[in-house]
N, C-alpha and C positions, 0 to 999 in steps of 0.2 A: 648104751645112752649115749647120746651126744656131748659131745663137749660144750655146747652152747655157743650162743652168741653173747658178746658182751654188751648188757646194757647201760653200766656206769661206774663210777667207782662207789666202792662201798660208804666211802664217805660222807658222799652226796645225801644220803639217804638220812634224814632228820630223826632225831630222837622222838620227837613230837610230831603228828602228821604223817604225810606221806611223801612219797617220789612217784612221780606219775608217768607210766610209757604206753604205749600203743602197740597191739599184737595184730596177727593176722591168726584164726584159728577158723575152719570149715569155710574158708572163703570172705567170711564177715571180719573187718577190724574189730577189735575188743579193748578195752583200757583196763590196764592193771594197775593195781598201786604196790608199792614197797612200803612195807613197814616195819619199825626196829621195836624190838622188845630185848632188852639185858642183852645187848649188843649185838643177837641175831636178827638176821632178816627174814621175813615172811613176804611172799606175794599173794594176792586176791583179784578176782576179778572186781573191777570197779562199779559193782551196780549191788543195789539195796535187794534183798531177798523179798520184800513186802512188794515192791514195785520195781521190778527188773530195767525200767528205761532210766530211773533214777540213782545218779552219781555219788558215791561216796565222796571223792573228790571231784572239784567242781573246776579243777584246775590251778587252786592255791594251798593245797594239802587239805586233808580229809578233817573234820575235826574230831577232835578226843574230848572225852571226861572221864577221868577214872580210868586211865588208861587202856580203854575202849574207844574203838572208831564210831561216829554218832552220822546217822542219818539225819540230814538238817531237814529232810520234809516232814518225817513223823516221829524223828527221836528215836527210833531204833537203834539200838546199842550191839557192838559185835566184841568178841574177843580178838586182838591183834594178833594173838598165837596160834589160835585154834579155828576162827572164823566162826565162832557159835555165838548166836542171836540169844542173849540172856534176857533182853527187855524189847519190848514195841510188839507192831501187829504181826510180825515175821518169827515172833520169839518161837525159838526151837531149830530154827534152821539155820544151814551152815553158809558160808561165803563162799565161794568157786575158787578152790586154791591151783595155783599155779607155780611149777616147780621152779626155783630159781637155785644158784649155788653160789657161795662167795670163794673165792679164790685168787692170789695174788695180789689184793687189794681192789679186783673188780666183781661186779655182781654179773652173772651168766643166766641167761634163761635157757635151761635143761628141757624143760618140756617140751615133748615132742609132739603135741597137741598145738601148739602154738609156735609160731614165727617172727621175728622182733620187727617189727616197721621201724617206732622213731621214738624219741623222748617227746613226751605232752601227751596230749588229748588229742581225738579224731576230730576231723573236720565237722563233723554231725554232731559233737556235742553241744549239749544246752537244749535238746528238745524237750528234756523234764520242764521247762520254765514255759515252753509254749503258753498264749492266751488265746491261741485259736478256741472258738467256743466248741469243736468237735475234737479237742485234745485234751489232756489235765491241764488243770492250771498250776501254775507256778507257786503254790505257796507252804 
């Protein structure tokens, strides 16, 4: 396993909400969120499993309710620790996990399927809010 690429300081990941970064996987940019649960960090691809072009974190932290990540589009809720959807149109599905490791005060991307690109969102973020009649509406 690779030592990984340093993403950020562990202290930068909030207790509520998320820390957003961009990685590359199979030649595509992918947004990833870091979340904190009881002092442990977990990383998930930043997409709802109902509509995978809908981001959980739209640039200001993923919304939460009762220690669950909430999709602002249709209200699906996901465990921050397991990624399991326990409510909503994608109930029973899981968020895609991304391997990270905390050491020496930093968070490292150790998943060999991903390469770190930058902190923050991809340039194409916001596609789910299109008002073009040929695409999904941002409601």
